[in-house]
PADOFI-933918 format. One record per residue (C-alpha): x, y, z; residue in three letters; residue number from 1. Coordinates in steps of 0.05 Angstrom, whole numbers, plus 32768, in hexadecimal, padded with zeros to 4 digits. Layout:
<recs>
+------+------+------+-----+-----+
|   c1 |   c2 |   c3 | res |   n |
+------+------+------+-----+-----+
|    X |    Y |    Z | ala | NUM |
...
+------+------+------+-----+-----+
</recs>
This chain:
<recs>
+------+------+------+-----+-----+
|   c1 |   c2 |   c3 | res |   n |
+------+------+------+-----+-----+
| 8317 | 8652 | 8383 | met |   1 |
| 831D | 8699 | 83A0 | lys |   2 |
| 8330 | 867C | 83E9 | asn |   3 |
| 8369 | 8652 | 83C8 | ile |   4 |
| 8387 | 8680 | 83B2 | phe |   5 |
| 8387 | 86AF | 83EA | leu |   6 |
| 83A6 | 8680 | 8417 | leu |   7 |
| 83D4 | 8667 | 83E1 | ala |   8 |
| 83EE | 86B9 | 83E7 | ile |   9 |
| 83ED | 86BA | 8432 | ala |  10 |
| 8414 | 8676 | 8433 | gly |  11 |
| 844E | 8697 | 840E | leu |  12 |
| 844B | 86D8 | 842E | ala |  13 |
| 8457 | 86AD | 846B | phe |  14 |
| 8488 | 868F | 845A | thr |  15 |
| 84B1 | 86C4 | 843A | thr |  16 |
| 84A8 | 86EB | 847B | ala |  17 |
| 84C1 | 86B6 | 84A0 | cys |  18 |
| 8501 | 86AB | 8479 | lys |  19 |
| 8540 | 86C2 | 849A | lys |  20 |
| 857A | 86D8 | 846B | asp |  21 |
| 85B7 | 86A8 | 8463 | asp |  22 |
| 85F3 | 86D6 | 8479 | thr |  23 |
| 861B | 86A5 | 8491 | thr |  24 |
| 8662 | 86A0 | 8475 | thr |  25 |
| 8683 | 8658 | 8465 | pro |  26 |
| 86BA | 863F | 848A | ala |  27 |
| 86FC | 8637 | 8470 | pro |  28 |
| 870A | 85F7 | 845B | leu |  29 |
| 8751 | 85D0 | 8476 | gln |  30 |
| 8776 | 85AA | 8442 | leu |  31 |
| 87AC | 8573 | 845D | ser |  32 |
| 87D4 | 8540 | 8430 | gly |  33 |
| 880D | 8515 | 8441 | thr |  34 |
| 8843 | 851A | 8408 | met |  35 |
| 8864 | 84CF | 83F4 | ala |  36 |
| 8883 | 84AA | 83B9 | ala |  37 |
| 8861 | 846F | 83C8 | ser |  38 |
| 881E | 84A5 | 83B6 | asn |  39 |
| 883F | 84BD | 8370 | glu |  40 |
| 8812 | 849F | 8331 | val |  41 |
| 8831 | 8479 | 8312 | pro |  42 |
| 8868 | 8461 | 8333 | ala |  43 |
| 88A9 | 848D | 8350 | val |  44 |
| 88E2 | 8473 | 8314 | lys |  45 |
| 8918 | 8485 | 8348 | val |  46 |
| 890A | 8466 | 8390 | ala |  47 |
| 8904 | 84A4 | 83BF | ser |  48 |
| 8900 | 84AA | 8407 | ser |  49 |
| 88E3 | 84EF | 83FC | gly |  50 |
| 88A3 | 850B | 842C | thr |  51 |
| 887D | 854B | 8434 | gly |  52 |
| 8832 | 856B | 8451 | thr |  53 |
| 8810 | 8592 | 842A | val |  54 |
| 87DC | 85BE | 8458 | thr |  55 |
| 87B7 | 85F7 | 8447 | gly |  56 |
| 8771 | 861D | 8450 | thr |  57 |
| 8745 | 862A | 8412 | tyr |  58 |
| 8709 | 8667 | 8429 | asp |  59 |
| 86D9 | 8662 | 8408 | pro |  60 |
| 86C8 | 86A6 | 8406 | ser |  61 |
| 86F6 | 86C3 | 83E6 | ser |  62 |
| 8709 | 8689 | 83B8 | met |  63 |
| 8749 | 867F | 83CB | val |  64 |
| 8774 | 8646 | 83E7 | leu |  65 |
| 87B7 | 8658 | 840E | ser |  66 |
| 87E8 | 861F | 840C | tyr |  67 |
| 882C | 8605 | 8424 | thr |  68 |
| 8851 | 85CD | 840F | val |  69 |
| 888C | 85AE | 843A | thr |  70 |
| 88B9 | 857B | 841E | tyr |  71 |
| 88F9 | 8558 | 842F | ser |  72 |
| 8927 | 8521 | 8421 | gly |  73 |
| 891D | 8528 | 83D6 | leu |  74 |
| 8951 | 84FF | 8397 | thr |  75 |
| 8956 | 854F | 8383 | gly |  76 |
| 894E | 8595 | 837B | asn |  77 |
| 88FB | 8598 | 836F | pro |  78 |
| 88F2 | 85A3 | 831B | ser |  79 |
| 88B1 | 85BE | 8326 | ala |  80 |
| 886A | 85B5 | 8357 | gly |  81 |
| 8823 | 85BD | 8346 | his |  82 |
| 87E1 | 85A5 | 8362 | phe |  83 |
| 87C1 | 8583 | 8334 | his |  84 |
| 877A | 8562 | 8322 | phe |  85 |
| 8769 | 851C | 8333 | gly |  86 |
| 8760 | 84EA | 8370 | asp |  87 |
| 878F | 84BB | 8390 | ala |  88 |
| 878A | 848A | 8359 | lys |  89 |
| 8799 | 84C3 | 831B | his |  90 |
| 87C0 | 84E8 | 82F4 | ser |  91 |
| 879F | 8530 | 82E0 | gly |  92 |
| 87B8 | 8573 | 82CC | asn |  93 |
| 87D5 | 85A8 | 82F4 | val |  94 |
| 87A9 | 85DF | 830A | phe |  95 |
| 87D7 | 8608 | 8340 | ile |  96 |
| 8825 | 860E | 832A | thr |  97 |
| 8846 | 8620 | 836D | phe |  98 |
| 887B | 8654 | 836A | pro |  99 |
| 88BF | 8649 | 836E | ala | 100 |
| 88D4 | 8616 | 8395 | leu | 101 |
| 8915 | 8616 | 83BD | pro | 102 |
| 8952 | 85F4 | 839E | ala | 103 |
| 8962 | 85C0 | 83CD | ala | 104 |
| 8947 | 8576 | 83E4 | thr | 105 |
| 8924 | 8596 | 841F | ser | 106 |
| 88FE | 85D4 | 8423 | gly | 107 |
| 88A9 | 85F2 | 8427 | thr | 108 |
| 888E | 8621 | 83FC | val | 109 |
| 884E | 8645 | 8403 | ser | 110 |
| 8818 | 8677 | 83DC | gly | 111 |
| 87D2 | 8681 | 83CA | thr | 112 |
| 87A4 | 8675 | 8387 | ala | 113 |
| 8765 | 868F | 8380 | thr | 114 |
| 8736 | 8650 | 836A | leu | 115 |
| 86FC | 8640 | 8332 | thr | 116 |
| 86BE | 8620 | 834B | ser | 117 |
| 86D0 | 85DD | 8323 | met | 118 |
| 8712 | 85E1 | 834B | gln | 119 |
| 86FA | 85F0 | 8394 | ala | 120 |
| 86C3 | 85B6 | 8388 | asp | 121 |
| 8709 | 858C | 836E | ser | 122 |
| 8735 | 859D | 83C3 | phe | 123 |
| 86F1 | 8590 | 83E0 | lys | 124 |
| 86D6 | 8550 | 83B4 | leu | 125 |
| 8722 | 8530 | 83C3 | gly | 126 |
| 872F | 8536 | 8372 | his | 127 |
| 876F | 855D | 837E | val | 128 |
| 87C4 | 8548 | 8388 | tyr | 129 |
| 87F7 | 856A | 839D | ser | 130 |
| 884C | 8557 | 8388 | asn | 131 |
| 8887 | 856C | 8387 | ile | 132 |
| 88B6 | 8555 | 833A | his | 133 |
| 8906 | 854D | 833A | thr | 134 |
| 892C | 8538 | 8302 | ala | 135 |
| 8929 | 84EF | 831E | ser | 136 |
| 88EA | 84EF | 831C | asn | 137 |
| 88CB | 851A | 82EA | ala | 138 |
| 888B | 850D | 82F1 | gly | 139 |
| 888B | 8519 | 8336 | gly | 140 |
| 88B6 | 84F6 | 8374 | glu | 141 |
| 887E | 8505 | 83B2 | ile | 142 |
| 8835 | 850D | 83AE | arg | 143 |
| 87FB | 851B | 83E4 | ala | 144 |
| 87BD | 850F | 83CF | asn | 145 |
| 8796 | 855C | 83F1 | val | 146 |
| 8761 | 8549 | 8415 | leu | 147 |
| 872B | 857A | 843A | val | 148 |
| 872F | 856A | 848C | lys | 149 |
+------+------+------+-----+-----+
</recs>
């Protein structure tokens, strides 16, 4: 019994001594999506030829998301823009509101946000979308399902 105990202690000491510290920094994640009226859930009420893109970088070390949204061809000036929880077939709650959108049917908005673990996981799982709302399409005129590249 004493030999088994000494052997277990020796094995533990050996594996502990050989263990390397994981000092690697996780790589930033690239996010993107293409905005279109056809992506809106539920469907738009007023037809739109609006388009756009969402690009971003999420840094897992700092938990900071940096993003840029570009859009054009809206039926009117945007009234709001957000990131929401939800997959390609479902709508969900807002968790990031875009700063002031340009008062024009075309424009670009950029921003940063520090994410919670749940928000970061939702991005990684493809359960986030971004959309832009207008007066004609108050529920959202163009939408992008945001995916990790």
